Wavefront OBJ file of the C-alpha trace (Angstrom):
o trace
v 0.000 0.000 0.000
v 1.220 3.555 -0.697
v 2.345 6.336 1.552
v -0.587 8.641 2.251
v -1.012 12.186 3.476
v -3.911 14.537 4.166
v -3.864 17.885 2.354
v -5.560 21.161 3.271
v -6.015 24.133 0.920
v -7.578 27.441 1.981
v -8.320 30.164 -0.563
v -8.739 33.674 0.881
v -11.054 35.860 -1.198
v -13.000 39.061 -0.609
v -16.763 39.221 -0.064
v -19.078 41.459 -2.075
v -22.729 41.518 -3.039
v -23.619 39.084 -5.804
v -24.917 41.941 -7.942
v -21.439 43.518 -7.962
v -19.088 40.511 -8.098
v -16.214 42.519 -9.565
v -15.940 44.391 -6.256
v -15.037 41.151 -4.497
v -12.601 38.331 -5.045
v -14.519 35.126 -5.696
v -12.845 32.404 -3.642
v -15.347 29.827 -4.912
v -14.385 30.415 -8.530
v -10.676 30.497 -7.663
v -11.017 27.260 -5.689
v -12.860 25.504 -8.521
v -10.243 26.700 -11.008
v -7.466 25.477 -8.730
v -9.088 22.057 -8.416
v -9.303 21.809 -12.201
v -5.676 22.855 -12.637
v -4.455 20.312 -10.058
v -6.334 17.440 -11.702
v -5.178 18.426 -15.194
v -1.510 18.672 -14.250
v -1.603 15.480 -12.221
v -3.179 13.609 -15.151
v -0.083 14.444 -17.201
v 2.122 12.455 -14.808
v 2.754 8.825 -15.847
v 1.012 6.543 -13.384
v -1.559 9.097 -12.194
v -4.816 7.397 -11.202
v -7.674 8.713 -13.368
v -10.701 10.412 -11.829
v -13.080 9.213 -14.534
v -13.385 6.225 -16.871
v -11.831 6.732 -20.336
v -13.927 9.019 -22.510
v -16.079 10.268 -19.627
v -14.289 13.574 -19.010
v -12.106 16.089 -20.823
v -9.175 15.564 -18.446
v -5.990 14.164 -20.044
v -5.616 10.387 -19.976
v -2.565 9.507 -17.824
v 0.223 7.529 -19.471
v 0.594 3.882 -18.477
v 3.228 3.099 -15.888
v 4.330 0.323 -13.544
v 1.957 -0.333 -10.611
v 4.405 1.014 -8.027
v 4.592 4.327 -9.934
v 0.899 5.059 -9.361
v -0.038 8.289 -7.571
v -3.274 9.843 -6.374
v -4.292 13.431 -5.732
v -7.915 13.571 -4.653
v -9.977 16.420 -3.224
v -12.914 14.895 -1.366
v -14.481 17.950 0.226
v -14.798 21.611 -0.755
v -16.727 24.209 1.246
v -17.229 27.837 0.278
v -19.429 30.867 0.860
v -22.291 31.901 3.115
v -25.257 32.778 0.919
v -26.464 32.522 -2.674
v -26.200 36.285 -3.294
v -22.794 36.945 -1.724
v -19.390 36.551 -3.371
v -17.552 33.917 -1.362
v -14.532 35.124 0.587
v -13.212 31.646 1.377
v -12.902 28.179 -0.089
v -11.586 25.266 1.961
v -10.570 21.995 0.326
v -9.718 18.715 2.041
v -8.014 15.886 0.206
v -5.587 13.018 0.193
v -2.450 12.130 -1.753
v -0.876 8.693 -2.216
v 2.461 7.492 -3.616
v 4.555 4.343 -3.284
v 7.914 6.109 -2.968
v 9.185 9.226 -1.201
v 10.379 10.612 -4.561
v 6.908 10.321 -6.092
v 5.372 11.730 -2.929
v 7.607 14.803 -3.092
v 6.757 15.149 -6.787
v 3.004 15.367 -6.220
v 3.405 17.724 -3.254
v 5.589 19.925 -5.479
v 2.894 19.802 -8.174
v 0.279 20.994 -5.680
v 2.455 23.864 -4.497
v 3.257 24.992 -8.050
v -0.457 25.023 -8.966
v -1.219 27.087 -5.870
v 1.572 29.542 -6.687
v 0.175 30.022 -10.219
v -3.301 30.756 -8.865
v -1.955 33.171 -6.262
v -0.225 35.161 -8.977
v -3.129 34.987 -11.429
v -5.816 36.168 -8.993
v -3.655 38.154 -6.552
v -4.949 36.239 -3.558
v -3.647 34.295 -0.583
v -3.865 30.502 -0.679
v -2.660 28.444 2.265
v -1.484 24.854 1.864
v -0.512 22.206 4.391
v -0.113 18.439 4.425
v 0.174 15.916 7.217
v 3.165 13.622 7.644
v 0.743 10.793 6.946
v 1.355 7.053 6.930
v 4.425 5.302 5.477
v 3.964 2.650 2.748
v 2.816 -0.807 3.844
v 5.519 -3.268 2.750
v 5.251 -6.998 3.413
v 8.648 -8.407 4.414
v 9.459 -11.090 1.764
v 11.210 -13.578 4.065
v 8.453 -13.441 6.654
v 5.866 -13.803 3.911
v 7.635 -16.927 2.674
v 7.514 -18.419 6.172
v 3.767 -17.755 6.438
v 2.808 -19.110 2.989
v 2.201 -22.698 4.218
v -0.190 -21.353 6.855
v -2.040 -19.202 4.320
v -2.346 -22.050 1.840
v -3.731 -24.353 4.513
v -6.694 -22.071 5.289
v -10.004 -23.721 4.385
v -11.556 -20.344 3.640
v -9.097 -19.844 0.791
v -6.217 -17.458 0.180
v -5.631 -14.937 -2.589
v -2.537 -12.932 -3.485
v -2.981 -9.550 -5.164
v -1.354 -9.028 -8.559
v -0.722 -5.324 -7.940
v -0.267 -3.093 -4.891
v -3.460 -1.632 -3.428
v -4.066 2.128 -3.410
v -5.636 2.196 0.050
v -3.368 3.059 2.983
v -2.953 1.855 6.571
v -1.352 3.145 9.759
v -0.304 -0.491 10.311
v 2.707 0.578 8.219
v 4.312 2.123 11.325
v 4.855 -1.395 12.724
v 6.973 -2.197 9.666
v 9.388 0.593 10.580
v 10.342 -1.254 13.772
v 10.017 -4.953 12.878
v 9.406 -7.254 9.879
v 5.657 -7.258 9.247
v 2.859 -8.698 7.109
v -0.532 -7.216 6.376
v -3.559 -9.395 5.610
v -7.019 -8.417 4.380
v -10.076 -10.319 5.556
v -12.513 -10.466 2.653
v -16.228 -10.100 3.343
v -17.337 -11.623 0.049
v -20.016 -8.963 -0.438
v -18.314 -6.918 -3.139
v -19.315 -3.715 -1.326
v -16.341 -1.302 -1.378
v -14.766 0.474 1.573
v -16.466 3.687 2.789
v -19.691 2.750 1.006
v -22.902 3.884 2.727
v -24.093 0.298 2.181
v -21.066 -1.356 3.768
v -21.889 -4.473 5.762
v -20.447 -7.912 6.347
v -21.348 -11.324 7.714
v -19.793 -11.581 11.172
v -19.071 -15.272 10.523
v -16.065 -14.183 8.418
v -14.377 -13.095 11.652
v -13.874 -16.781 12.439
v -11.542 -17.069 9.446
v -9.456 -14.178 10.749
v -9.274 -15.749 14.181
v -8.208 -19.109 12.728
v -5.450 -17.456 10.686
v -3.885 -15.921 13.785
v -4.351 -19.192 15.676
v -2.540 -21.141 12.935
v 0.271 -18.575 12.803
v 0.780 -18.849 16.573
v 0.848 -22.655 16.374
v 3.494 -22.509 13.657
v 5.645 -20.186 15.777
l 1 2 3 4 5 6 7 8 9 10 11 12 13 14 15 16 17 18 19 20 21 22 23 24 25 26 27 28 29 30 31 32 33 34 35 36 37 38 39 40 41 42 43 44 45 46 47 48 49 50 51 52 53 54 55 56 57 58 59 60 61 62 63 64 65 66 67 68 69 70 71 72 73 74 75 76 77 78 79 80 81 82 83 84 85 86 87 88 89 90 91 92 93 94 95 96 97 98 99 100 101 102 103 104 105 106 107 108 109 110 111 112 113 114 115 116 117 118 119 120 121 122 123 124 125 126 127 128 129 130 131 132 133 134 135 136 137 138 139 140 141 142 143 144 145 146 147 148 149 150 151 152 153 154 155 156 157 158 159 160 161 162 163 164 165 166 167 168 169 170 171 172 173 174 175 176 177 178 179 180 181 182 183 184 185 186 187 188 189 190 191 192 193 194 195 196 197 198 199 200 201 202 203 204 205 206 207 208 209 210 211 212 213 214 215 216 217 218 219 220
């Protein structure tokens, strides 16, 4: 799994009545333009994860790259303004970034900062940016994984190995900084994705997770 970090962007505008927008500085428009610029520039990076299926948007189609070169810049929340007839004097955006290497991580943070600098200069406004330290990448230790393979293959519930790294992230990765570690996923079999409003699972699957840990302890 990739390194992840939370990003915060705050656009400072100037309020005015909606009937005289030129007397203000529309932070909503600036924020929307910034979001568009970020997504466009990121899409030009090889390995960027697309925001839409092919042919469903006018954003550039990212060039193919190896799985571990994938990166994500995603804004999940944007708030702005106070009323329908007032020029917004603020826009606040919350998002996440993901990358499998520190070099790629620095590259997408640099991209964000350069986009913000361009918008500051274009609209003569203040835009604040910050990002959290986030979580390190989750890396399964190969030797330890090899030792656990017989246990995994013996599980009656079945065992599946992913062909490519996952783009979700986990604070479990901090354990790997101090000791060899392995991360397992316990499938629910429902096909409902993470963070879905319909997420649910059959609690009987927890037995499989318990048995895995039991078998690992017996092997040790």
